[in-house]
C-alpha positions in Angstrom: 0.2 -0.1 0.1 1.5 3.4 -1.1 1.1 6.5 0.8 1.7 10.1 -0.5 2.4 11.7 2.8 4.8 10.6 5.3 2.6 9.0 8.2 3.1 7.6 11.4 1.7 4.0 12.1 1.0 3.4 15.8 -0.7 0.5 17.1 -2.4 0.6 20.8 -4.1 -2.0 22.6 -5.6 0.6 25.1 -9.1 2.0 24.7 -10.0 5.8 25.2 -10.2 6.5 28.8 -11.5 10.2 28.8 -14.5 9.6 27.2 -15.9 12.5 29.0 -13.6 14.7 26.8 -15.1 13.1 23.6 -18.5 14.1 22.3 -19.5 11.0 21.1 -19.1 8.9 17.8 -21.6 9.8 15.1 -22.1 8.2 11.7 -20.2 9.6 9.0 -19.1 9.3 5.3 -15.8 7.5 4.7 -14.9 9.8 2.3 -15.1 13.6 3.1 -15.2 14.8 -0.4 -17.1 13.1 -3.1 -14.4 13.5 -5.7 -12.2 11.1 -3.6 -14.6 8.5 -3.7 -18.0 7.2 -3.0 -19.7 5.7 0.2 -19.3 1.8 0.1 -21.5 1.0 2.8 -19.0 0.5 5.3 -19.7 3.2 7.8 -17.1 5.5 9.4 -17.4 7.3 12.6 -16.5 10.8 13.7 -16.2 12.7 16.9 -14.5 15.7 18.4 -12.1 15.0 21.4 -11.7 18.3 23.5 -7.8 18.2 24.4 -6.1 20.8 26.7 -4.3 23.6 25.0 -1.3 23.2 27.0 -0.4 19.8 28.6 1.6 20.1 32.0 5.4 19.9 31.7 5.0 21.2 28.0 3.8 24.5 28.3 2.9 27.3 31.3 -0.7 28.3 31.4 -2.7 29.8 34.1 -4.7 27.1 36.1 -7.6 29.5 36.3 -7.8 29.0 32.4 -9.7 25.9 30.9 -8.5 26.1 27.5 -9.4 23.4 25.1 -9.4 22.7 21.6 -11.3 20.6 19.2 -9.4 17.8 17.6 -11.4 16.0 14.7 -11.1 12.3 14.9 -12.3 9.6 12.4 -12.4 5.7 12.6 -13.3 2.6 11.0 -14.6 0.4 13.7 -14.0 -3.2 13.8 -16.7 -5.5 12.6 -17.0 -7.1 15.8 -16.5 -5.8 19.5 -14.6 -2.8 18.6 -14.7 -1.9 22.5 -12.1 -4.8 22.5 -10.1 -4.3 19.2 -6.9 -3.5 18.6 -6.6 0.2 17.5 -4.7 1.2 14.6 -3.9 5.0 14.1 -2.6 6.7 10.8 -1.1 9.9 11.8 -0.1 12.9 9.1 3.6 13.3 9.3 3.4 16.8 8.7 1.7 18.1 10.7 -0.4 20.5 9.0 -2.8 18.5 6.3 -6.2 17.3 6.9 -6.9 13.6 7.1 -8.7 13.8 3.8 -5.5 12.1 2.3 -5.6 9.2 4.5 -9.4 8.0 3.7 -8.3 5.6 1.0 -5.5 4.1 3.1 -7.8 3.9 6.0 -10.4 1.6 3.9 -7.7 -0.3 2.4 -6.0 -1.2 5.8 -9.1 -1.8 7.7 -9.8 -4.4 4.7 -6.6 -5.9 4.7 -7.1 -6.4 8.6 -10.2 -8.2 7.6 -12.2 -5.5 10.0 -10.4 -7.0 13.0 -9.1 -3.7 14.2 -10.5 -0.1 14.6 -8.7 2.2 12.3 -8.3 5.7 13.3 -6.8 8.9 12.3 -7.0 12.7 13.6 -6.5 16.3 12.6 -3.6 18.0 14.3 -4.5 21.1 16.3 -4.9 23.8 14.0 -5.5 21.5 10.7 -8.7 20.3 9.0 -11.8 20.4 11.2 -9.7 20.8 14.1 -9.8 24.1 16.0 -8.0 26.3 13.4 -4.6 28.5 14.6 -4.0 31.1 12.2 -1.6 33.9 12.0 -3.3 36.3 10.0 -1.3 39.3 11.8 2.2 38.0 11.1 0.5 37.0 7.5 2.7 33.7 7.4 0.2 31.5 5.9 -0.1 34.1 2.6 1.1 33.1 -0.6 4.0 36.0 -0.6 5.5 34.1 2.7 8.6 31.9 2.4 6.4 28.6 2.3 3.1 30.0 1.0 0.6 28.5 2.9 2.6 26.4 4.9 4.4 27.9 7.8 8.5 28.0 7.3 10.3 27.3 10.8 11.8 30.8 10.4 8.2 32.3 11.0 7.4 30.1 13.9 8.1 32.9 16.6 5.9 35.5 14.7 3.0 33.1 14.4 3.2 32.3 18.3 3.5 35.9 19.0 0.3 36.7 16.7 -1.5 33.7 18.2 -0.8 34.8 21.9 -2.1 38.4 21.0 -5.0 36.9 19.3 -6.0 34.2 21.5 -4.3 35.7 24.9 -6.6 33.7 27.4 -6.5 30.4 25.0 -2.9 30.3 24.0 0.0 30.0 27.0 2.9 32.3 26.6 5.5 29.9 27.3 5.9 26.7 25.5 9.1 24.5 25.4 8.1 24.0 21.6 8.7 27.8 20.8 11.8 28.3 22.9 
C-alpha cells in the first residue's frame, strides 16, 4: 500500500479512557469529499475530542484557564466488538495536513485487517476540522510568505506571538516548543 504523505503508524491496545472529553461517535462518510470516492456502505464514525491547549510539562498556562481545543477524529470501527479490538492509528507526518488524504488508506488497511481492528486518524490541532490556529497578523500563511500557505520554521516565533496576542486567554505564552 502506497502513501502519498509521510505517516506515523501506531498500534495501540488501550481504549479511550477520557470518554467525557469525547463528544460521542457519530456516523459519517468514509470519504469527506465526493471527488475522492463514494461510500461503500462501510460506515465510518467521527467525533470531536476536547484536548487541553497546554499539557503539564510542555507549556505554562494559568490553572484558572480551561482552554481546550477541538480535535477531529475519524475511525473505521472493527466489525465485531470494537471495544476490545486493537486500535491502529494513521497519523499525518506533517503536521499541517488534514486527514482527507488518509481516507483511502484507512479503507484499504481496514480491509486488509479483515475488519478486526479499529482504524483511526485525527487532524492535528490547527489543521482540517480541528480548532484552527492562524497567523493572520504575522501573514505567515499567505502566498507571499517563504513557504506560501505552509508555515516556514523561520516564521514560528512570529506566528506564536500573533497567536498569543489574538488568543491571549487561550494560548499559553511560554512553550518549550517555541523556545
